[in-house]
N, C-alpha and C positions, 0 to 999 in steps of 0.2 A: 452377354459376355463380349468384351472388346478384345479381339485378337491382335489388334494393333494399338500402339500407344496413342494417346489423345493428340500428341503433337504430329504423329505421322498421319493420322486421320485428317487433321487440319491441312497438312501439306497436300494430301491426295485431293481434297476438295478444292484447295486453292489452285491446283494444277489441272483441274477439270472445268468443264463449262459451268458458269455461275448458276446458282439456283434461281429460277424465275421468281419474281417478287410475289406473285399470287401464291406460289407454293410456300414461300417463306412466311407469308401471313397465315396460311393454313397450319403450318408447323407451330407457330406461336399460339394460335387459338386452340389447337389440339392440346398443347402442353398446359394451357391455362384452364381448360374446361372439360377435358375428357380423361377418363380413367385409362391407365396403362399407356401413356404416350410413347413409350419405347417401342410399341407396335408399329409406329409410323415408319414408312419406308425410308425416308430421309434423303438428303441431298445427293450423295454419291450414287447410291443404288437407284435412286429415281432417275438420274441422268443415264445410267446404264439401261434401264427399262425404256427410256425415251429413245435412246440410240438404236436399240434392238428393234423397236417398233418402226422407227423411221427407215431402217434398212429393209425391213420386210414389206412396208406399206400395206398392212393388212386391210381387207375389206370388212372383216368381222373379228372383233376381239371379245373374249370371254374372261371375266375376272371372278374368282371365287374368294370372297373376303374383301369387302370394300373398306372397312374401318372408316376413317374420315374422308376418304376419297383421294388421297395423295397419289397413290400408285395408278389409279384410274386416269387421273389427269396426265401423268407422265406417259402412260401407254397411248392415250388418245392423241398425243402429239404426232404419232406416225400414221394415223388413220388415212386411208385413201379418201378422195374427194367425197364420195357418197357412202363412206364407211360408217359403222356404228359399233359401240362398245356396250356389251351387256355385263352388268356387275351385280353380284349376288351377296347379300349379307343378311344375317338373321336378326340384327339389332335395329329395331324400328327407331330407337331413340337417336340414332345417328343420321337419319334421313335428312333432317333439316340442314345440318352443317354440310353434308355431302352436296345437297342440291344448291345451297348458297354458293359454294365455290365452283361447282359445275357450271352454273348459270353465269358466273362472272368470267368464265373462260371462253375461248372461241368454240368449245366443243360441247356446250350445254345441250344442244338439240341432238347431239349424236350419242349421248350417254343415257342408257336405259337402266333404271334401277329395278331390281327384283328383291323383294323382302321375303325371307323364309329360309328353310333349310335347303342347302344346295342339293342334297341327295333326293329331296322331294321334287325340286324344281327342274333339275337337269333332264329327267325323262320326258318332261313336257315340252322341251325346246326342240325346234326343228331346223335351226340355223346350222350352217357349216362354218366353223371358225378357223381362221388362219393363225391366230395367236391366242394362247391360253395362259393366264397367270393364276396360280393356286397359292393362296396364303390365308387359309382358314384353319379348321380343326386338324391338328397334325396327325392325330390317330386315324383320321379318315382319308388321308392322302391317297392310299392305295385304292380306296373305294371311289374317290373323286376321279382318279385316272380311268377306271373302268367305265364310269358313268359318262365321262367326257369323250372317250374314244369314238363312240358312234357319231359324235358331232364334229369330228375332224376329217381331214383328208391327208393323203400322202404329202408330206412337206410341212404340215402344221407344226409349229413350235410350241411346246408346253413347258412352262417355267414353274418350278416349285421352290418356294421360299423357306428359309429357316431349317434347312436340312442338316445343318451341323449342330443345331440345338444347343448353343452356348458351349460347344465342345463335349457335351455329355455323351455323344455317340462314341467317344473313345474311352469312356469310363466303364470298366468291366463291372463295377459295383452299381452303376446306374440302371435300375431295373423297373423304373416307373413305366406305366403303359405308353406314354408319349415317346419316351426315349427308345423303348423296345420297338415300337412301330416304325420309328424313323431308321433305326439300325437295320431292320428287316427290309424296309424300302430301299435304302442305299445299297444293300447287298443284292437285292433282287433285280433292280432296274438295269444295271449293266448287262445282265444275262437275258433280258427280255428281248426276243428277236423282233418285236414290233417297234422298237425304238433305237435311235442312235443317241447315246447319253454321255454327257460330261457334267461333272460337278465343279462349279466355279467357286473359288474362295472369296466371294463377295459378301461383305457384312457377315450374316449368320449362315452363309451357305446358300447358293442358288443353283439348283440342278436344271439343266436344259435338256429336254427330250424332244428330238425331232421324230415325228411319226414317219415310218418307212413307207 
């Protein structure tokens, strides 16, 4: 769902940092060759993710939900000199397009791909992450948070995408499992003493949780 008019979205993009050419190429290839291209992070939100990462200068980034790698490349722009980004996705068919663009970027050697279900892989990880971006199965967001928390520290920033779910979170008649789970998450997070929380009206909703 577009909360803003197409013209206003174009104005916002034109008034922001330009989209890097490599990411523009990835956008075009995703739309041509991959199912559900609307899942792509996109120009404006990508620049937001890049700016957040550059402000934090994280040593370790965790991403849950790689898709074709757009958001990973945006987040990698802020990595510290010796930093690395771990990205998890269950879709093996997207590995080649991800790696092609990762290797064409300056961050190819810093991006580590993991294939499988995040809830299976997270307990095996031993890293401590400074920045986490969650953009995978919406019904599992609460479970991802619990699985990720042991891999964070005080001050870690966790970002959750698509929390407005095309506005369905406001629809009292929307009772599908995904919408219900996001409604519950959005209600529960501000009351959770472990986090400082703000929901940002960026694209389809982006919640920022700072670990206390």
